[in-house]
BAMARTI-319991 format. One record per residue (C-alpha): x, y, z; residue number from 1; residue in three letters; chain. Coordinates in steps of 0.1 Angstrom, whole numbers, plus 5000, padded with zeros to 4 digits. Example, Ala and Ser with C-alpha at 12.3 -4.5 7.8 and 13.67 -1.06 7.14 Angstrom:
<atoms>
 east north   up   n res chain
 5123  4955 5078   1 ALA     A
 5137  4989 5071   2 SER     A
</atoms>
This chain:
<atoms>
 east north   up   n res chain
 4999  5001 5000   1 UNK     A
 5013  5034 4990   2 UNK     A
 5001  5066 5009   3 UNK     A
 5009  5101 4995   4 UNK     A
 4999  5130 5014   5 UNK     A
 5003  5164 5009   6 UNK     A
 5006  5191 5028   7 UNK     A
 4995  5225 5020   8 UNK     A
 4996  5255 5037   9 UNK     A
 4962  5271 5050  10 UNK     A
 4968  5305 5031  11 UNK     A
 4970  5287 4999  12 UNK     A
 4942  5262 5007  13 UNK     A
 4918  5291 5015  14 UNK     A
 4930  5310 4985  15 UNK     A
 4923  5278 4964  16 UNK     A
 4887  5276 4980  17 UNK     A
 4880  5308 4972  18 UNK     A
 4890  5309 4932  19 UNK     A
 4865  5276 4930  20 UNK     A
 4840  5299 4948  21 UNK     A
 4838  5329 4925  22 UNK     A
 4839  5304 4898  23 UNK     A
 4809  5288 4906  24 UNK     A
 4791  5320 4908  25 UNK     A
 4806  5331 4877  26 UNK     A
 4794  5306 4860  27 UNK     A
 4757  5304 4876  28 UNK     A
 4748  5340 4871  29 UNK     A
 4760  5337 4832  30 UNK     A
 4749  5299 4824  31 UNK     A
 4716  5308 4806  32 UNK     A
 4681  5295 4822  33 UNK     A
 4658  5266 4806  34 UNK     A
 4632  5296 4795  35 UNK     A
 4663  5319 4775  36 UNK     A
 4672  5290 4752  37 UNK     A
 4627  5282 4740  38 UNK     A
 4633  5255 4711  39 UNK     A
 4652  5280 4687  40 UNK     A
 4620  5303 4691  41 UNK     A
 4618  5343 4679  42 UNK     A
 4633  5362 4705  43 UNK     A
 4628  5399 4721  44 UNK     A
 4650  5425 4719  45 UNK     A
 4662  5416 4754  46 UNK     A
 4666  5372 4741  47 UNK     A
 4646  5362 4764  48 UNK     A
 4606  5346 4756  49 UNK     A
 4580  5368 4778  50 UNK     A
 4561  5337 4804  51 UNK     A
 4553  5368 4825  52 UNK     A
 4521  5386 4827  53 UNK     A
 4499  5369 4802  54 UNK     A
 4467  5388 4817  55 UNK     A
 4448  5399 4784  56 UNK     A
 4441  5384 4744  57 UNK     A
 4468  5411 4734  58 UNK     A
 4494  5391 4756  59 UNK     A
 4482  5356 4744  60 UNK     A
 4485  5371 4708  61 UNK     A
 4520  5384 4712  62 UNK     A
 4530  5352 4731  63 UNK     A
 4526  5331 4704  64 UNK     A
 4544  5364 4680  65 UNK     A
 4571  5359 4699  66 UNK     A
 4576  5322 4683  67 UNK     A
 4565  5339 4645  68 UNK     A
 4530  5325 4647  69 UNK     A
 4496  5341 4631  70 UNK     A
 4466  5331 4655  71 UNK     A
 4438  5354 4640  72 UNK     A
 4419  5378 4668  73 UNK     A
 4404  5355 4695  74 UNK     A
 4407  5329 4713  75 UNK     A
 4384  5297 4698  76 UNK     A
 4380  5285 4733  77 UNK     A
 4391  5291 4763  78 UNK     A
 4386  5264 4797  79 UNK     A
 4399  5259 4832  80 UNK     A
 4418  5226 4836  81 UNK     A
 4432  5213 4865  82 UNK     A
 4470  5196 4865  83 UNK     A
 4468  5165 4871  84 UNK     A
 4485  5152 4908  85 UNK     A
 4495  5121 4892  86 UNK     A
 4509  5119 4860  87 UNK     A
 4500  5092 4832  88 UNK     A
 4522  5077 4804  89 UNK     A
 4497  5103 4785  90 UNK     A
 4508  5134 4808  91 UNK     A
 4539  5125 4812  92 UNK     A
 4546  5124 4774  93 UNK     A
 4531  5154 4776  94 UNK     A
 4551  5170 4803  95 UNK     A
 4588  5162 4776  96 UNK     A
 4566  5178 4752  97 UNK     A
 4574  5208 4781  98 UNK     A
 4608  5202 4790  99 UNK     A
 4621  5200 4756 100 UNK     A
 4608  5245 4756 101 UNK     A
 4621  5252 4796 102 UNK     A
 4581  5242 4812 103 UNK     A
 4579  5219 4836 104 UNK     A
 4543  5213 4850 105 UNK     A
 4544  5187 4874 106 UNK     A
 4557  5222 4895 107 UNK     A
 4522  5227 4893 108 UNK     A
 4506  5192 4903 109 UNK     A
 4468  5201 4916 110 UNK     A
 4468  5235 4902 111 UNK     A
 4438  5249 4883 112 UNK     A
 4449  5268 4849 113 UNK     A
 4433  5278 4822 114 UNK     A
 4440  5273 4784 115 UNK     A
 4437  5292 4756 116 UNK     A
 4432  5275 4720 117 UNK     A
 4437  5296 4687 118 UNK     A
 4440  5286 4653 119 UNK     A
 4470  5290 4640 120 UNK     A
 4469  5307 4605 121 UNK     A
 4507  5304 4588 122 UNK     A
 4516  5265 4601 123 UNK     A
 4549  5257 4568 124 UNK     A
 4535  5230 4546 125 UNK     A
 4500  5214 4563 126 UNK     A
 4468  5222 4551 127 UNK     A
 4447  5210 4580 128 UNK     A
 4434  5230 4608 129 UNK     A
 4459  5240 4634 130 UNK     A
 4454  5253 4665 131 UNK     A
 4481  5265 4693 132 UNK     A
 4467  5255 4737 133 UNK     A
 4485  5278 4758 134 UNK     A
 4484  5273 4793 135 UNK     A
 4486  5301 4822 136 UNK     A
 4489  5302 4857 137 UNK     A
 4490  5336 4878 138 UNK     A
 4488  5350 4845 139 UNK     A
 4524  5331 4835 140 UNK     A
 4524  5304 4806 141 UNK     A
 4538  5269 4822 142 UNK     A
 4527  5248 4795 143 UNK     A
 4515  5242 4754 144 UNK     A
 4514  5239 4722 145 UNK     A
 4509  5234 4689 146 UNK     A
 4491  5207 4676 147 UNK     A
 4468  5197 4643 148 UNK     A
 4434  5190 4644 149 UNK     A
 4430  5154 4623 150 UNK     A
 4437  5124 4641 151 UNK     A
 4472  5115 4625 152 UNK     A
 4481  5150 4635 153 UNK     A
 4512  5159 4651 154 UNK     A
 4517  5184 4683 155 UNK     A
 4550  5195 4689 156 UNK     A
 4556  5228 4715 157 UNK     A
 4554  5269 4707 158 UNK     A
 4585  5273 4681 159 UNK     A
 4578  5268 4641 160 UNK     A
 4588  5233 4630 161 UNK     A
 4614  5241 4607 162 UNK     A
 4632  5257 4643 163 UNK     A
 4626  5229 4664 164 UNK     A
 4640  5202 4643 165 UNK     A
</atoms>
């Protein structure tokens, strides 16, 4: 058995710890959040998607426009939804779509939110009806998707399909 020991002075040890702490703090400050990296979306002037202060129909339309969507003028449906306390296979799959765009519905288990549904008018290379669902809790977008109304259709996050792939 071979044992090697090093003796460091207290001053050198404190210096190394100090540099490590400074590097860690700098990394945390400079690291983008998952919401800032939202799947290649068209960004606001400050470089992030605005998920906050979604109070009015105009706010929701502006939210969708950040991603390049034209959603008309009014929601086709507004309904209260309860986020399940226990996620089944389907809900886990839907939450994976949310996580891919920097959101996570599991934080809101058991909460009641409002889902707004808009018809999308500019989905590329698709002739069928396409909807945008926005799930809002306390004036903040907590989830949502872009989906087709066809039985064999599609569902994905808010990003335009050419940007998401």
